[in-house]
N, C-alpha and C positions, 0 to 999 in steps of 0.2 A: 531488230523484232521480237521474230522465232526461238532466242536465247534467252527473251526478256519475259518471255510467255511462259517459255517451260519452268520456273522459278515460280508461279504463281501460283497456290495451292489450289487442284480442282475438281470442283465437286464429286460429289457419288457418280450421277448421273453424266456430267458433261454439261456444257457449256451449249447452249443455244440462242443464235442472231433470227432474230424475229425483226421483217423486211418488209413497210405497209409504206405508200408514196399517199397518204395523207397525213393527218395532226393528228389521230389516233381517237380523241373524242370525240364521239357519235361512230363509233364501228364498234360495235358490241361484239362481233364474233373474235376479233383480232386479239381488245381487250378481254375477253374470258381464254383462250385461246392461252395465251402469254399469262396471267396471271394464274391461272391451274394447273400452266405445269412447271413452272416456279412450286407452287405450293405439292406438285410431287416431287421434287426433288433436282425440276433441273436448275440448272441458273444460268436465268432469262433476261437478254437485252430487248428490245425493242425498237427498232430503231423505225421512227416516221420524220414526218417535215416538219416546215412549216413555210410558204412563199411569199411572205414580208418579215421583216425584222430581224431579232438572231432567235438562236434556241433556245434551249429550254429540257430540264430535268427533271424529272418527279419518280416516283416510285407510284406501284399497283400493284399492291400484296407486298408479298417480295420478290417480282418481276423492277426492273429500273426503265425507266422508260427515258430516251432522249429523242428529240427532234432535233431536226436539223437543217441549217435554210440553206432552201434551194434554189440556185441560181438558174436562170433556162433564156442564157442568148442564145440561143440554139434554136428554141420556138421559133424566133423570126425568118418568117417565108422570105421566099428570092421574093419578092415585090416590094415587101420590108428591106432589102437590101441594095436593091438591085434596080436601073430601071426594064417599064418595060414595052418595047417597042411594040411588041406585036399586040397589047393590050390596050394600051394606051399610050399613042405613040407622040401626042407633044406634052405626054406629064413631066413634072420636072421629077430628077432623083430624088429617093427617099434622103430623108433628112430635115435644113429647117430650110433651103431654099425659097420652098414656096410659099412658107411664112414670112421670107425675107423681103419676098419682092414680090408679094403685095403690100405690104408697112411702107414697102418703098414706096409701089403706085401712089399709095394716098397722100403719102407725104408729100408729093408732086404736086400734088392736085391741094393741097392743103396751101402749100404754097406759093401756086399761084391763083388761088382767090387771096392770099393777104399782101400780092403783089398790086395789082389790081385796085386792092382797095385802100392800099398805101397812097395810086396814084390821085383816087379821087380824094383823099382827105386829108395827106399829106404830103404832095407833087415836088415842096421842097428838097424835102426828107430826102426823097425818091436818087434829087440829080437835078442837071440840067438839063433846060429846053432839048440841047439833042439826043443827052440820052435818055429822057423821058420819051421820045419817039421815038426809038428805037425801040426803048422796054415795051411799046403799045405792040410794035410790029411782032415784037419775040412772045409776048402773050398772046397776041393774038394766033400765030403761028404754033403755042405752046399749048390750046385748049381745047382744040381737037383732039391735037394727038395723045395726048395724058391722059383723057378721054378713051382714048381708038387702046392704048396703051393699058388703060388700068381693067377694058374690057378683052383686051388679051391674057395679060395675068391670069385673071380672076376663071378663062376660062380653061388656062393651065392647069392652074389651080384643082379644077375640077375634077381635071383627068387624072389628076395628082392624088386627090382620093377615090377616086372611080379604079384607079387602077389598086391600092389599098386594099381598097375593101373587097374584091375582086383579085388579089391576090392572098388574101386571109378567107377568104371561102372555098378558096380550089373545088369550083364547082361547074367549068365550064369546059370546053372539046381539048383548052394545049394543056388543064391536068388532067385530063382523063389520060389525053395521049404519053406526056411523063411519065405519069404511074405502068402504063402498057411500060413504054420501052424500056423502064430500071427497071420492073417485075420480069420482064423478058430475059433481061440482060443478068443477072444478078440473081434472081431467083429468090431465096429464101434472104438473103442478105441485102436484097435492095430494101431494108426500113431505112440502113445508115443516105439514102438519099431522101428518103420518103418522111421517115418519122425523127430526124437527129437528136431532136430533144431529149428521145431515149437516152443519151449520152451523157446528158444533164442532167440524170439520176444517178448513172454510174460515178462521173466527179463528186456527185453528193455524197455518194454511202461507203464507196468501193472501201478508202483507207479507216474508214471509221472502223469495215466491217474486219478488216484485214489486221488492224492494228487490235482484235478483239480476240484472235487465234478462236473462230470457233469450232464445237464438234459438229455442232449440226444447223446449215441456215436453211429458218425458213419463209420463202419466199411469197410469200400475198401475192394473187395474184398475178398478171400478164405487166406487166413494166418492171415491178420488182423481180420477175422469174429472169432477166437475162441480169441482173445484178450478183441474183444468187447466184448464176450459176459460174458467169468468171470469177468471183471471187471463189467458189471451190474452186475455181481451174488452177487460178495462181500459189492456191496453200498447198494443193494434190503435187502441181511441180515442183516445189518446195520442201515435198514428202511429207506431210501431213494430209490423214483421211479426214476429208470434210465431208457429210452426206448433205443432199440436197434436198429437200423436201419443197414440191410446188404445190401452192395451195390453188387452186383455181375455182374463183367465183363465182366467173359465173363462161357461156361458149361466146369467144369473143366475136368469130363472125357471126353471132345472132341480134350481136350490140345493136341500140341506136345512137351511136354515139353523139355527144354532144357537137363536140366536131363534127358537123356532116357535112363529111369533107373526099377530095376523093382519093387523096395519099390515107386517112388516117386507119381505114378498116383493111388497105393490102399494109401497110406498113407494121400496122401493128402483126396485123399476122405470122408474115411473114418474118416479126423477132423473134414473137412467141414461137414458132414454128423451127427455128432456128435454134434454141431455147433447148424446150423440152426436152431431146435427147439426155440431156443433161442431169436431169433429175433421180435421182436413187429412188422418189416417193413421189407419188401423187395425189393429195385428197385433194375431191370437191364436195358438194350440196349435197351431193342427187344422185344414184342409179343412172336414172336417164341421162344425167351431164356427163359423170363417169364413161358410160359406152360411147355418149359423140368422143370424147378424148382419147378413148383408149383406139375408137377409129382413125380418127384425123391425123393420130403422131404416134399412130402401131406402136400405142405404149406396149411392154415386156408382160406387163401386168393388169389387172384390173383397178382403178385407182380405189384409194379408200373412204371409203362416204365417212363424211362426220356434219350434220344436221346443225343447222343455224336453227337451233334450240335455244331460252331463254336458259339460267340458274332456276335450278328448282326451289320456288316463294319458300320463304321461311319467316317464321314468325321476328313480330320485331323486335330485339333489346335494345334498348334505349343507353345500355354501355356501348356495345358497338360501334362501332362508325358505320359500318361495313350493312347495319341495320336501323341507317336514320331515317326514321317517317318521311315515304315519297306524300308530294305537294297534293294537294285534295284536285279534281278533275271537272268535280261538277261548280267546286269555287271558285276555280277559274275561267270558265265557264260563267258563270254567274247565275244556276238553277241548282234548286231545290233538288231534294232526293226522289219526286215522282215525275220530275218531266223527261220523254223518253228522250236517250243520248247514244246517236250513233258515232262511233269511233273511227276515225282511219288515224294508223300511227306507222312513219315512216319515212321514205325519202320522198319527195314531193315532187312531179312531172306532170306533161299531158297525157301521159302513155302508161300512168299511174291511175285516171280515171276519177280524179280529184275533180277536173270538171262534170263531170256525169252527174257528181254526188251533189254537187252547186244546183248543177238546173235540174234535178229530182226534189230541192226540198221542197220548191213550191208545193209539188203532190204530196206534200208529207208534213200534214194539218198538225203541231202545237210539237213536230220534233225537231232535235236540236242537232247539228253535224259540232265532233271538234276535230281540225286537222293538227295531231300534236307530230311537229316538224323540224329540223333541225333549228334553223331561222323565218319565225315567222315575219317579219320583215321585210323578205327577201320579196323583186316586188313578183315573182310568181304567184306567190300567197296573197298579197295585198291584190294584183290584180280578180283573183278570185274571192275576195271579198269582196270588191269593188263589185262584182259581178251580182254577188249575193243582193249586195243591197239593188242593183239597179233593180230585180227581182222581186222588191219588196220583202227578204229574208234578212234582209242585216243582223239583223239581230238575234235571229238563230244560225249562224254558224260563227266559228271561234277558232283562233287559230294562237296554239301552247306549244313554249319548246320541250324540249325530249328533256327528261327525270337520267337521272343517273342508271346504267344497264342493270341494275340487282331490284331496282324501282319497278322498273316498265309492269312487272305484271300487276304488283299490287295497284300501283297507279293503272292504269288500263281495265281493271275491275271496277270500277265505278259507273264503265259503261254499260248500256242494254246490248247493243249490238256490234261485233266486229266488221270491218269495212274489208274489202279488197278487190275494188273493180277493176282489175286491171284489163289491156287489151293485148291485143291478140299478140306476140313477138314470140320469134324462136327462146329468149331466156324463162320470162314465163309462165312457158308453157310445161317446161322442162323438170321443177323441183318447185317444194315445199319452200317458202323465202322465210323470212323472219317472221315475221308478225303473225302469218300460220300459227305458229309454235305460242307467240307471245298470246294470242287472244287466249287461244286452247287452253292456257295453262290458267288465262283468267277465267275461264267459263264461262264466257264471250260466245256466244248463239253468235254461227258467221254469215254472212250475203259476201258472198265469190263470184265472179267472173266465171267460164264455163270455159277457163286455159285447162287444156289435159289433165296435168298434174295435181292440180290441188282438186277442179269440179272431182274427181273420180276419189279421190279421198275424201272430199264432204260429203257428197252422195254415201258411200262406205259408211261413213260413222255414225251422219245421221245429223251435227252436228250444226247445221245451216243447211241452207240455200245458194240455191245456182242460179245466175243470170246471164246474158247474154250480155257480152261485150259492147261495150260503147252504148245499147239498148236502153234508152233513160225511164223506159217507160216499167220493163221490166224491170228495172233495178229499184224504184217504186214498187212494182208488186212483192219485191224477192225482202223489203225492209217490213212491209207492212205485215205478212202471211209470219214473218220472225216474230216479231213485234205483238203482234195475235196471240202466238201462246210459246214465249221466250221457255216456258221450261220442260217440254219439252225435243230443246234444242242442247238445252244444260244435262239433260238424261242423257248425252253421248260420252259424257266423261264419266258418266259412272262406272262406264264399263271397263271391270280393272285391269290391271296393264298398262289402259290406253296410255295414255297421259308419264310411264316410269321412263319410258325410251326417249319422251320429247323432250329431254331435260338436260344440260350441258355438263352435269355430272357427269352423266353415261355418255357424253362424249366424251370428253376430255377421258373418258379410261381409253378411251378409241387412238388417242391421238398418241395419252404417251404408250400404249401397246408398239402404237408405232414407231413412235424414236426410243423404244427399247429395244426394239428388232434392227434399226438401225445402229446403233449406237451403243453394243452392249455393254454390261456391266464390264470393267478386267479382271482376269480373276485374284484370287492370293495367290499363284505363283507367278502372274504376269507383273502385279505391285513389287 
């Protein structure tokens, strides 16, 4: 493979392989990074994944995107593979046995019922007089026995379901003891026991990265850090100089995981700690997060900050594909230009405060709210819409899908208020999140919760109101204050230079500068 790659003409700046553990679509930071790096002269291949079906390939500007099919057999927890004698001693082993035994017990009961009926309606077909007498005796004994067996089988099947559920949840004392044992025994290497699913990512991406022979690997977030580090180590062992950039999107110990179990945080933080020293440079989203990463991993230098800023808004050019008209937010909501509209744009979740917005809506007469989310049909969003109907304001809450990343700012500009009512979580305190910048470029007055970094910035610029997190009444107060005098808050955006550095174009220059420092162009003498 090495000899093959040497024959391939290399671009002036070198080949960058970017790694992300999602399907790319919807991840605006990763899309913009790949597209802007390619525009700056790097040969960029962005590797993502699909969790079902086959992979696919497309172009993102001059960057190539490849989605790889991810198989996750190692995601199966111990209780999904083995008996659980301590959790549920009477449970069937994992697999088809419980379903087989339940069906077998039902079949026996059905057979007994049929045989009883046959003795009544067609005794001659059953057999002779002596056989029928024996058959009646057998049925007399088999009835209670089959009923008892069915109850026993149902009990064991129930035990199996409970064992599986507990085994997947991993929240019990046995799970905490298991975590503590392996953390003590293996330290940073404990993830191999606690989160072996991380090997599934390695086995999906590893060979593809090796075949691409990159000059620089850009690993997005914690799962891809290990994948990128191992690929860089393999390449260096073969004599190739490969640089690794780790792009840390969040402070992992402060994440509230979707899988809230005893293994997830210890396993993934151990994995991150093992591979952080292999990074030649660390990129992150805020100074505050950079400080935390430097302290936690003993980094030699301060991480480079690349903000989650949006593309600079551009005038539409109907000739160019990347400036195609964005959908009309108000039309999607079925409202006119004079109806007050509060927008939330981004990933949904209870800790994001969307439930607080729904509860506030009955106290905001004539105000409409729009949730711009990846999947309006998702169960969580549908639950919020149902709650709005219960409150009698279902006609004033709307869920609409994401638009393309270059359309976001113009799309959101149709609203009157940009809302970020997120709750107090460690990662919420330390960064200006993507929607903050998107709302700002859309020149929307803001209503934000009192999480540290964002509330401080909002107060200093005067671009919005701050409310107490998880306080519905204070959220109502803040929205009313902004709607009463929106131009007062919009005026903050007239401050010279405020929005200039809050653009992806400015951030792309920072990223290109980092790449160029790590992978300098060869001199003419070298070539």
